[in-house]
N, CA, C and O atoms as a Tripos MOL2 file, in Angstrom:
@<TRIPOS>MOLECULE
protein
  256   255    64     0     0
PROTEIN
NO_CHARGES

@<TRIPOS>ATOM
      1 N          47.7300  -32.5200   72.2180 N.3       1 UNK1
      2 CA         48.9720  -31.8880   72.6440 C.3       1 UNK1
      3 C          48.7450  -30.3780   72.6980 C.2       1 UNK1
      4 O          48.0590  -29.8100   71.8480 O.2       1 UNK1
      5 N          49.3280  -29.7410   73.7050 N.am      2 UNK2
      6 CA         49.1960  -28.2990   73.8600 C.3       2 UNK2
      7 C          49.9610  -27.5800   72.7520 C.2       2 UNK2
      8 O          50.9580  -28.0870   72.2370 O.2       2 UNK2
      9 N          49.4790  -26.3970   72.3990 N.am      3 UNK3
     10 CA         50.1020  -25.6290   71.3130 C.3       3 UNK3
     11 C          51.5580  -25.3090   71.6200 C.2       3 UNK3
     12 O          52.4060  -25.3690   70.7300 O.2       3 UNK3
     13 N          51.8590  -24.9680   72.8750 N.am      4 UNK4
     14 CA         53.2380  -24.5980   73.1840 C.3       4 UNK4
     15 C          54.1720  -25.7950   73.0370 C.2       4 UNK4
     16 O          55.3430  -25.6220   72.7000 O.2       4 UNK4
     17 N          53.6730  -27.0060   73.2850 N.am      5 UNK5
     18 CA         54.5050  -28.2060   73.1080 C.3       5 UNK5
     19 C          54.7890  -28.4470   71.6260 C.2       5 UNK5
     20 O          55.8830  -28.8810   71.2660 O.2       5 UNK5
     21 N          53.8100  -28.1670   70.7690 N.am      6 UNK6
     22 CA         54.0200  -28.2910   69.3220 C.3       6 UNK6
     23 C          55.0560  -27.2770   68.8540 C.2       6 UNK6
     24 O          55.9250  -27.5980   68.0440 O.2       6 UNK6
     25 N          54.9610  -26.0560   69.3660 N.am      7 UNK7
     26 CA         55.9180  -25.0170   69.0020 C.3       7 UNK7
     27 C          57.3040  -25.3810   69.5260 C.2       7 UNK7
     28 O          58.3000  -25.2280   68.8200 O.2       7 UNK7
     29 N          57.3630  -25.8550   70.7480 N.am      8 UNK8
     30 CA         58.6420  -26.2710   71.3390 C.3       8 UNK8
     31 C          59.2880  -27.3580   70.4820 C.2       8 UNK8
     32 O          60.4900  -27.3170   70.2180 O.2       8 UNK8
     33 N          58.4940  -28.3160   70.0570 N.am      9 UNK9
     34 CA         58.9990  -29.3930   69.2010 C.3       9 UNK9
     35 C          59.4890  -28.8320   67.8690 C.2       9 UNK9
     36 O          60.5500  -29.2230   67.3830 O.2       9 UNK9
     37 N          58.7170  -27.9150   67.2760 N.am     10 UNK10
     38 CA         59.0920  -27.3290   65.9790 C.3      10 UNK10
     39 C          60.3970  -26.5340   66.0880 C.2      10 UNK10
     40 O          61.2440  -26.6060   65.1980 O.2      10 UNK10
     41 N          60.5570  -25.7830   67.1670 N.am     11 UNK11
     42 CA         61.8020  -25.0230   67.3570 C.3      11 UNK11
     43 C          62.9710  -25.9770   67.5570 C.2      11 UNK11
     44 O          64.0500  -25.7650   67.0040 O.2      11 UNK11
     45 N          62.7600  -27.0230   68.3410 N.am     12 UNK12
     46 CA         63.8170  -28.0160   68.5600 C.3      12 UNK12
     47 C          64.2080  -28.6820   67.2480 C.2      12 UNK12
     48 O          65.3900  -28.9180   67.0010 O.2      12 UNK12
     49 N          63.2240  -28.9870   66.4070 N.am     13 UNK13
     50 CA         63.4980  -29.5900   65.0990 C.3      13 UNK13
     51 C          64.2920  -28.6160   64.2270 C.2      13 UNK13
     52 O          65.2500  -29.0180   63.5660 O.2      13 UNK13
     53 N          63.9050  -27.3530   64.2220 N.am     14 UNK14
     54 CA         64.6080  -26.3500   63.4170 C.3      14 UNK14
     55 C          66.0600  -26.2130   63.8810 C.2      14 UNK14
     56 O          66.9640  -26.0650   63.0590 O.2      14 UNK14
     57 N          66.2790  -26.2630   65.1840 N.am     15 UNK15
     58 CA         67.6440  -26.2070   65.7070 C.3      15 UNK15
     59 C          68.4340  -27.4350   65.2590 C.2      15 UNK15
     60 O          69.6000  -27.3270   64.8800 O.2      15 UNK15
     61 N          67.7950  -28.5930   65.3050 N.am     16 UNK16
     62 CA         68.4510  -29.8320   64.8800 C.3      16 UNK16
     63 C          68.7880  -29.8410   63.4040 C.2      16 UNK16
     64 O          69.7690  -30.4560   62.9850 O.2      16 UNK16
     65 N          67.9680  -29.1530   62.6110 N.am     17 UNK17
     66 CA         68.2020  -29.0750   61.1710 C.3      17 UNK17
     67 C          69.1120  -27.9060   60.8140 C.2      17 UNK17
     68 O          69.3150  -27.6020   59.6380 O.2      17 UNK17
     69 N          69.6590  -27.2530   61.8390 N.am     18 UNK18
     70 CA         70.6110  -26.1440   61.6700 C.3      18 UNK18
     71 C          70.0330  -24.9710   60.8710 C.2      18 UNK18
     72 O          70.7380  -24.3320   60.0900 O.2      18 UNK18
     73 N          68.7180  -24.6960   61.0810 N.am     19 UNK19
     74 CA         68.1120  -23.5330   60.4230 C.3      19 UNK19
     75 C          68.6570  -22.2390   61.0070 C.2      19 UNK19
     76 O          68.6260  -21.1960   60.3540 O.2      19 UNK19
     77 N          69.1590  -22.3060   62.2450 N.am     20 UNK20
     78 CA         69.8100  -21.1760   62.8790 C.3      20 UNK20
     79 C          71.1710  -21.6660   63.3600 C.2      20 UNK20
     80 O          71.2810  -22.7610   63.9110 O.2      20 UNK20
     81 N          72.1940  -20.8630   63.1550 N.am     21 UNK21
     82 CA         73.5250  -21.2750   63.5950 C.3      21 UNK21
     83 C          73.6370  -21.1470   65.1080 C.2      21 UNK21
     84 O          72.7980  -20.5250   65.7600 O.2      21 UNK21
     85 N          74.6840  -21.7440   65.6480 N.am     22 UNK22
     86 CA         74.8830  -21.8050   67.1010 C.3      22 UNK22
     87 C          74.8730  -20.4290   67.7590 C.2      22 UNK22
     88 O          74.2800  -20.2700   68.8260 O.2      22 UNK22
     89 N          75.5000  -19.4530   67.1630 N.am     23 UNK23
     90 CA         75.6010  -18.1310   67.7890 C.3      23 UNK23
     91 C          74.5500  -17.1410   67.2780 C.2      23 UNK23
     92 O          74.5260  -15.9870   67.7040 O.2      23 UNK23
     93 N          73.6990  -17.5840   66.3830 N.am     24 UNK24
     94 CA         72.6820  -16.7150   65.7880 C.3      24 UNK24
     95 C          71.4380  -16.6620   66.6750 C.2      24 UNK24
     96 O          71.0110  -17.6790   67.2210 O.2      24 UNK24
     97 N          70.8650  -15.4750   66.8090 N.am     25 UNK25
     98 CA         69.6120  -15.3290   67.5490 C.3      25 UNK25
     99 C          68.4660  -15.9090   66.7220 C.2      25 UNK25
    100 O          68.4380  -15.7730   65.4990 O.2      25 UNK25
    101 N          67.5260  -16.5550   67.4060 N.am     26 UNK26
    102 CA         66.3440  -17.0520   66.7040 C.3      26 UNK26
    103 C          65.4420  -15.8510   66.4070 C.2      26 UNK26
    104 O          65.6400  -14.7850   66.9910 O.2      26 UNK26
    105 N          64.4620  -15.9970   65.5180 N.am     27 UNK27
    106 CA         63.5550  -14.8730   65.2280 C.3      27 UNK27
    107 C          62.8370  -14.3980   66.4910 C.2      27 UNK27
    108 O          62.7320  -15.1330   67.4730 O.2      27 UNK27
    109 N          62.3550  -13.1820   66.4510 N.am     28 UNK28
    110 CA         61.6570  -12.5960   67.6010 C.3      28 UNK28
    111 C          60.3680  -13.3550   67.8960 C.2      28 UNK28
    112 O          59.8510  -14.0850   67.0500 O.2      28 UNK28
    113 N          59.8620  -13.1700   69.1120 N.am     29 UNK29
    114 CA         58.6280  -13.8440   69.5110 C.3      29 UNK29
    115 C          57.4540  -13.5010   68.5940 C.2      29 UNK29
    116 O          56.7100  -14.4060   68.2150 O.2      29 UNK29
    117 N          57.2520  -12.2210   68.2180 N.am     30 UNK30
    118 CA         56.1470  -11.9190   67.2950 C.3      30 UNK30
    119 C          56.3030  -12.5960   65.9320 C.2      30 UNK30
    120 O          55.3130  -13.0310   65.3440 O.2      30 UNK30
    121 N          57.5340  -12.6900   65.4270 N.am     31 UNK31
    122 CA         57.7680  -13.3490   64.1390 C.3      31 UNK31
    123 C          57.4520  -14.8410   64.2610 C.2      31 UNK31
    124 O          56.8030  -15.4120   63.3850 O.2      31 UNK31
    125 N          57.9080  -15.4660   65.3380 N.am     32 UNK32
    126 CA         57.6180  -16.8900   65.5410 C.3      32 UNK32
    127 C          56.1230  -17.1250   65.7390 C.2      32 UNK32
    128 O          55.5780  -18.1100   65.2410 O.2      32 UNK32
    129 N          55.4610  -16.2260   66.4640 N.am     33 UNK33
    130 CA         54.0170  -16.3570   66.6760 C.3      33 UNK33
    131 C          53.2790  -16.3200   65.3430 C.2      33 UNK33
    132 O          52.3470  -17.0930   65.1220 O.2      33 UNK33
    133 N          53.6940  -15.4310   64.4660 N.am     34 UNK34
    134 CA         53.0800  -15.3430   63.1450 C.3      34 UNK34
    135 C          53.3680  -16.6040   62.3280 C.2      34 UNK34
    136 O          52.4800  -17.1400   61.6650 O.2      34 UNK34
    137 N          54.6110  -17.0700   62.3830 N.am     35 UNK35
    138 CA         55.0200  -18.2550   61.6220 C.3      35 UNK35
    139 C          54.2340  -19.4970   62.0460 C.2      35 UNK35
    140 O          53.7930  -20.2760   61.2010 O.2      35 UNK35
    141 N          54.0620  -19.6750   63.3560 N.am     36 UNK36
    142 CA         53.3860  -20.8740   63.8650 C.3      36 UNK36
    143 C          51.8970  -20.6580   64.1310 C.2      36 UNK36
    144 O          51.1930  -21.5680   64.5680 O.2      36 UNK36
    145 N          51.4320  -19.4380   63.8590 N.am     37 UNK37
    146 CA         50.0090  -19.0960   64.0090 C.3      37 UNK37
    147 C          49.4860  -19.3680   65.4200 C.2      37 UNK37
    148 O          48.4440  -19.9930   65.6160 O.2      37 UNK37
    149 N          50.2540  -18.8730   66.3960 N.am     38 UNK38
    150 CA         49.8720  -18.9620   67.8030 C.3      38 UNK38
    151 C          50.1220  -17.5940   68.4430 C.2      38 UNK38
    152 O          50.6670  -16.6960   67.8010 O.2      38 UNK38
    153 N          49.7290  -17.4430   69.6890 N.am     39 UNK39
    154 CA         49.9460  -16.1680   70.3820 C.3      39 UNK39
    155 C          51.4000  -16.0440   70.8370 C.2      39 UNK39
    156 O          52.1360  -17.0280   70.9240 O.2      39 UNK39
    157 N          51.7820  -14.8090   71.1210 N.am     40 UNK40
    158 CA         53.1320  -14.5540   71.6280 C.3      40 UNK40
    159 C          53.3210  -15.2560   72.9710 C.2      40 UNK40
    160 O          54.4180  -15.7300   73.2680 O.2      40 UNK40
    161 N          52.2760  -15.3290   73.7810 N.am     41 UNK41
    162 CA         52.3510  -16.0240   75.0620 C.3      41 UNK41
    163 C          52.6930  -17.5000   74.8960 C.2      41 UNK41
    164 O          53.4440  -18.0620   75.6930 O.2      41 UNK41
    165 N          52.1420  -18.1210   73.8650 N.am     42 UNK42
    166 CA         52.4430  -19.5250   73.5790 C.3      42 UNK42
    167 C          53.9040  -19.6810   73.1890 C.2      42 UNK42
    168 O          54.5760  -20.6070   73.6420 O.2      42 UNK42
    169 N          54.3930  -18.7810   72.3540 N.am     43 UNK43
    170 CA         55.8080  -18.7960   71.9570 C.3      43 UNK43
    171 C          56.6820  -18.6010   73.1800 C.2      43 UNK43
    172 O          57.6660  -19.3160   73.3680 O.2      43 UNK43
    173 N          56.3250  -17.6390   74.0060 N.am     44 UNK44
    174 CA         57.1130  -17.3330   75.2030 C.3      44 UNK44
    175 C          57.2020  -18.5470   76.1230 C.2      44 UNK44
    176 O          58.2660  -18.8350   76.6730 O.2      44 UNK44
    177 N          56.0930  -19.2550   76.2900 N.am     45 UNK45
    178 CA         56.0920  -20.4390   77.1600 C.3      45 UNK45
    179 C          57.0070  -21.5240   76.5950 C.2      45 UNK45
    180 O          57.7610  -22.1510   77.3400 O.2      45 UNK45
    181 N          56.9440  -21.7460   75.2870 N.am     46 UNK46
    182 CA         57.8010  -22.7530   74.6530 C.3      46 UNK46
    183 C          59.2690  -22.3690   74.7990 C.2      46 UNK46
    184 O          60.1040  -23.2110   75.1330 O.2      46 UNK46
    185 N          59.5850  -21.1010   74.5490 N.am     47 UNK47
    186 CA         60.9650  -20.6360   74.6570 C.3      47 UNK47
    187 C          61.4490  -20.7120   76.1010 C.2      47 UNK47
    188 O          62.5880  -21.1080   76.3520 O.2      47 UNK47
    189 N          60.5970  -20.3380   77.0490 N.am     48 UNK48
    190 CA         60.9890  -20.4160   78.4590 C.3      48 UNK48
    191 C          61.3540  -21.8480   78.8540 C.2      48 UNK48
    192 O          62.3110  -22.0620   79.5980 O.2      48 UNK48
    193 N          60.6090  -22.8090   78.3660 N.am     49 UNK49
    194 CA         60.9360  -24.2130   78.6590 C.3      49 UNK49
    195 C          62.2660  -24.6050   78.0230 C.2      49 UNK49
    196 O          63.0670  -25.3020   78.6450 O.2      49 UNK49
    197 N          62.5070  -24.1640   76.7930 N.am     50 UNK50
    198 CA         63.7670  -24.4840   76.1190 C.3      50 UNK50
    199 C          64.9510  -23.8160   76.8280 C.2      50 UNK50
    200 O          66.0410  -24.3860   76.8830 O.2      50 UNK50
    201 N          64.7410  -22.6280   77.3610 N.am     51 UNK51
    202 CA         65.7870  -21.9540   78.1340 C.3      51 UNK51
    203 C          66.0360  -22.7210   79.4330 C.2      51 UNK51
    204 O          67.1870  -22.9250   79.8220 O.2      51 UNK51
    205 N          64.9700  -23.1440   80.1020 N.am     52 UNK52
    206 CA         65.1030  -23.9040   81.3560 C.3      52 UNK52
    207 C          65.8340  -25.2260   81.1360 C.2      52 UNK52
    208 O          66.5220  -25.7170   82.0310 O.2      52 UNK52
    209 N          65.6840  -25.7980   79.9450 N.am     53 UNK53
    210 CA         66.3440  -27.0660   79.6120 C.3      53 UNK53
    211 C          67.7370  -26.8530   79.0160 C.2      53 UNK53
    212 O          68.3810  -27.8040   78.5730 O.2      53 UNK53
    213 N          68.1950  -25.6050   79.0070 N.am     54 UNK54
    214 CA         69.5130  -25.2380   78.4550 C.3      54 UNK54
    215 C          69.6700  -25.5680   76.9780 C.2      54 UNK54
    216 O          70.7740  -25.8560   76.5150 O.2      54 UNK54
    217 N          68.5750  -25.5260   76.2470 N.am     55 UNK55
    218 CA         68.6200  -25.7230   74.7980 C.3      55 UNK55
    219 C          68.8170  -24.3700   74.1150 C.2      55 UNK55
    220 O          69.5110  -24.2650   73.1040 O.2      55 UNK55
    221 N          68.1950  -23.3410   74.6840 N.am     56 UNK56
    222 CA         68.3700  -21.9670   74.2060 C.3      56 UNK56
    223 C          68.9440  -21.1280   75.3370 C.2      56 UNK56
    224 O          68.8100  -21.4670   76.5120 O.2      56 UNK56
    225 N          69.5870  -20.0280   74.9620 N.am     57 UNK57
    226 CA         70.1470  -19.0980   75.9420 C.3      57 UNK57
    227 C          69.6200  -17.7130   75.6210 C.2      57 UNK57
    228 O          69.6570  -17.2760   74.4700 O.2      57 UNK57
    229 N          69.1320  -17.0270   76.6390 N.am     58 UNK58
    230 CA         68.6680  -15.6460   76.4740 C.3      58 UNK58
    231 C          69.7750  -14.7020   76.8940 C.2      58 UNK58
    232 O          70.4120  -14.9020   77.9280 O.2      58 UNK58
    233 N          70.0020  -13.6770   76.0950 N.am     59 UNK59
    234 CA         70.9860  -12.6490   76.4430 C.3      59 UNK59
    235 C          70.2940  -11.3020   76.3410 C.2      59 UNK59
    236 O          69.8060  -10.9270   75.2740 O.2      59 UNK59
    237 N          70.2510  -10.5760   77.4460 N.am     60 UNK60
    238 CA         69.5670   -9.2910   77.4560 C.3      60 UNK60
    239 C          70.1690   -8.3630   76.4150 C.2      60 UNK60
    240 O          71.3840   -8.1730   76.3520 O.2      60 UNK60
    241 N          69.3040   -7.7950   75.6100 N.am     61 UNK61
    242 CA         69.7360   -6.8670   74.5740 C.3      61 UNK61
    243 C          70.1820   -7.5460   73.2860 C.2      61 UNK61
    244 O          70.3850   -6.8690   72.2780 O.2      61 UNK61
    245 N          70.3400   -8.8710   73.2960 N.am     62 UNK62
    246 CA         70.7990   -9.5770   72.1030 C.3      62 UNK62
    247 C          69.7820  -10.5840   71.5830 C.2      62 UNK62
    248 O          69.8200  -10.9500   70.4080 O.2      62 UNK62
    249 N          68.8770  -11.0340   72.4390 N.am     63 UNK63
    250 CA         67.8550  -11.9950   72.0010 C.3      63 UNK63
    251 C          68.0940  -13.3710   72.5600 C.2      63 UNK63
    252 O          68.8560  -13.5610   73.5070 O.2      63 UNK63
    253 N          67.4230  -14.3300   71.9500 N.am     64 UNK64
    254 CA         67.5040  -15.7250   72.4060 C.3      64 UNK64
    255 C          68.3040  -16.5400   71.4140 C.2      64 UNK64
    256 O          68.4910  -17.7410   71.6100 O.2      64 UNK64
@<TRIPOS>BOND
     1     1     2 1
     2     2     3 1
     3     3     4 2
     4     3     5 am
     5     5     6 1
     6     6     7 1
     7     7     8 2
     8     7     9 am
     9     9    10 1
    10    10    11 1
    11    11    12 2
    12    11    13 am
    13    13    14 1
    14    14    15 1
    15    15    16 2
    16    15    17 am
    17    17    18 1
    18    18    19 1
    19    19    20 2
    20    19    21 am
    21    21    22 1
    22    22    23 1
    23    23    24 2
    24    23    25 am
    25    25    26 1
    26    26    27 1
    27    27    28 2
    28    27    29 am
    29    29    30 1
    30    30    31 1
    31    31    32 2
    32    31    33 am
    33    33    34 1
    34    34    35 1
    35    35    36 2
    36    35    37 am
    37    37    38 1
    38    38    39 1
    39    39    40 2
    40    39    41 am
    41    41    42 1
    42    42    43 1
    43    43    44 2
    44    43    45 am
    45    45    46 1
    46    46    47 1
    47    47    48 2
    48    47    49 am
    49    49    50 1
    50    50    51 1
    51    51    52 2
    52    51    53 am
    53    53    54 1
    54    54    55 1
    55    55    56 2
    56    55    57 am
    57    57    58 1
    58    58    59 1
    59    59    60 2
    60    59    61 am
    61    61    62 1
    62    62    63 1
    63    63    64 2
    64    63    65 am
    65    65    66 1
    66    66    67 1
    67    67    68 2
    68    67    69 am
    69    69    70 1
    70    70    71 1
    71    71    72 2
    72    71    73 am
    73    73    74 1
    74    74    75 1
    75    75    76 2
    76    75    77 am
    77    77    78 1
    78    78    79 1
    79    79    80 2
    80    79    81 am
    81    81    82 1
    82    82    83 1
    83    83    84 2
    84    83    85 am
    85    85    86 1
    86    86    87 1
    87    87    88 2
    88    87    89 am
    89    89    90 1
    90    90    91 1
    91    91    92 2
    92    91    93 am
    93    93    94 1
    94    94    95 1
    95    95    96 2
    96    95    97 am
    97    97    98 1
    98    98    99 1
    99    99   100 2
   100    99   101 am
   101   101   102 1
   102   102   103 1
   103   103   104 2
   104   103   105 am
   105   105   106 1
   106   106   107 1
   107   107   108 2
   108   107   109 am
   109   109   110 1
   110   110   111 1
   111   111   112 2
   112   111   113 am
   113   113   114 1
   114   114   115 1
   115   115   116 2
   116   115   117 am
   117   117   118 1
   118   118   119 1
   119   119   120 2
   120   119   121 am
   121   121   122 1
   122   122   123 1
   123   123   124 2
   124   123   125 am
   125   125   126 1
   126   126   127 1
   127   127   128 2
   128   127   129 am
   129   129   130 1
   130   130   131 1
   131   131   132 2
   132   131   133 am
   133   133   134 1
   134   134   135 1
   135   135   136 2
   136   135   137 am
   137   137   138 1
   138   138   139 1
   139   139   140 2
   140   139   141 am
   141   141   142 1
   142   142   143 1
   143   143   144 2
   144   143   145 am
   145   145   146 1
   146   146   147 1
   147   147   148 2
   148   147   149 am
   149   149   150 1
   150   150   151 1
   151   151   152 2
   152   151   153 am
   153   153   154 1
   154   154   155 1
   155   155   156 2
   156   155   157 am
   157   157   158 1
   158   158   159 1
   159   159   160 2
   160   159   161 am
   161   161   162 1
   162   162   163 1
   163   163   164 2
   164   163   165 am
   165   165   166 1
   166   166   167 1
   167   167   168 2
   168   167   169 am
   169   169   170 1
   170   170   171 1
   171   171   172 2
   172   171   173 am
   173   173   174 1
   174   174   175 1
   175   175   176 2
   176   175   177 am
   177   177   178 1
   178   178   179 1
   179   179   180 2
   180   179   181 am
   181   181   182 1
   182   182   183 1
   183   183   184 2
   184   183   185 am
   185   185   186 1
   186   186   187 1
   187   187   188 2
   188   187   189 am
   189   189   190 1
   190   190   191 1
   191   191   192 2
   192   191   193 am
   193   193   194 1
   194   194   195 1
   195   195   196 2
   196   195   197 am
   197   197   198 1
   198   198   199 1
   199   199   200 2
   200   199   201 am
   201   201   202 1
   202   202   203 1
   203   203   204 2
   204   203   205 am
   205   205   206 1
   206   206   207 1
   207   207   208 2
   208   207   209 am
   209   209   210 1
   210   210   211 1
   211   211   212 2
   212   211   213 am
   213   213   214 1
   214   214   215 1
   215   215   216 2
   216   215   217 am
   217   217   218 1
   218   218   219 1
   219   219   220 2
   220   219   221 am
   221   221   222 1
   222   222   223 1
   223   223   224 2
   224   223   225 am
   225   225   226 1
   226   226   227 1
   227   227   228 2
   228   227   229 am
   229   229   230 1
   230   230   231 1
   231   231   232 2
   232   231   233 am
   233   233   234 1
   234   234   235 1
   235   235   236 2
   236   235   237 am
   237   237   238 1
   238   238   239 1
   239   239   240 2
   240   239   241 am
   241   241   242 1
   242   242   243 1
   243   243   244 2
   244   243   245 am
   245   245   246 1
   246   246   247 1
   247   247   248 2
   248   247   249 am
   249   249   250 1
   250   250   251 1
   251   251   252 2
   252   251   253 am
   253   253   254 1
   254   254   255 1
   255   255   256 2
@<TRIPOS>SUBSTRUCTURE
     1 UNK1         2 RESIDUE 1 A UNK
     2 UNK2         6 RESIDUE 1 A UNK
     3 UNK3        10 RESIDUE 1 A UNK
     4 UNK4        14 RESIDUE 1 A UNK
     5 UNK5        18 RESIDUE 1 A UNK
     6 UNK6        22 RESIDUE 1 A UNK
     7 UNK7        26 RESIDUE 1 A UNK
     8 UNK8        30 RESIDUE 1 A UNK
     9 UNK9        34 RESIDUE 1 A UNK
    10 UNK10       38 RESIDUE 1 A UNK
    11 UNK11       42 RESIDUE 1 A UNK
    12 UNK12       46 RESIDUE 1 A UNK
    13 UNK13       50 RESIDUE 1 A UNK
    14 UNK14       54 RESIDUE 1 A UNK
    15 UNK15       58 RESIDUE 1 A UNK
    16 UNK16       62 RESIDUE 1 A UNK
    17 UNK17       66 RESIDUE 1 A UNK
    18 UNK18       70 RESIDUE 1 A UNK
    19 UNK19       74 RESIDUE 1 A UNK
    20 UNK20       78 RESIDUE 1 A UNK
    21 UNK21       82 RESIDUE 1 A UNK
    22 UNK22       86 RESIDUE 1 A UNK
    23 UNK23       90 RESIDUE 1 A UNK
    24 UNK24       94 RESIDUE 1 A UNK
    25 UNK25       98 RESIDUE 1 A UNK
    26 UNK26      102 RESIDUE 1 A UNK
    27 UNK27      106 RESIDUE 1 A UNK
    28 UNK28      110 RESIDUE 1 A UNK
    29 UNK29      114 RESIDUE 1 A UNK
    30 UNK30      118 RESIDUE 1 A UNK
    31 UNK31      122 RESIDUE 1 A UNK
    32 UNK32      126 RESIDUE 1 A UNK
    33 UNK33      130 RESIDUE 1 A UNK
    34 UNK34      134 RESIDUE 1 A UNK
    35 UNK35      138 RESIDUE 1 A UNK
    36 UNK36      142 RESIDUE 1 A UNK
    37 UNK37      146 RESIDUE 1 A UNK
    38 UNK38      150 RESIDUE 1 A UNK
    39 UNK39      154 RESIDUE 1 A UNK
    40 UNK40      158 RESIDUE 1 A UNK
    41 UNK41      162 RESIDUE 1 A UNK
    42 UNK42      166 RESIDUE 1 A UNK
    43 UNK43      170 RESIDUE 1 A UNK
    44 UNK44      174 RESIDUE 1 A UNK
    45 UNK45      178 RESIDUE 1 A UNK
    46 UNK46      182 RESIDUE 1 A UNK
    47 UNK47      186 RESIDUE 1 A UNK
    48 UNK48      190 RESIDUE 1 A UNK
    49 UNK49      194 RESIDUE 1 A UNK
    50 UNK50      198 RESIDUE 1 A UNK
    51 UNK51      202 RESIDUE 1 A UNK
    52 UNK52      206 RESIDUE 1 A UNK
    53 UNK53      210 RESIDUE 1 A UNK
    54 UNK54      214 RESIDUE 1 A UNK
    55 UNK55      218 RESIDUE 1 A UNK
    56 UNK56      222 RESIDUE 1 A UNK
    57 UNK57      226 RESIDUE 1 A UNK
    58 UNK58      230 RESIDUE 1 A UNK
    59 UNK59      234 RESIDUE 1 A UNK
    60 UNK60      238 RESIDUE 1 A UNK
    61 UNK61      242 RESIDUE 1 A UNK
    62 UNK62      246 RESIDUE 1 A UNK
    63 UNK63      250 RESIDUE 1 A UNK
    64 UNK64      254 RESIDUE 1 A UNK
């Protein structure tokens, strides 16, 4: 399995376990990259897919 798919799954699991509230921004890409021990590009790809699937929402100036 690709690293970004593992990260995507982990973020989806964290959302399901309510680690972040509905209106709360998730941690920044560098923080997530450090947490999951992958590059920021890998995090960005996973987040972009979650945004495309309407699981996450990006708001300019406020985060994801």
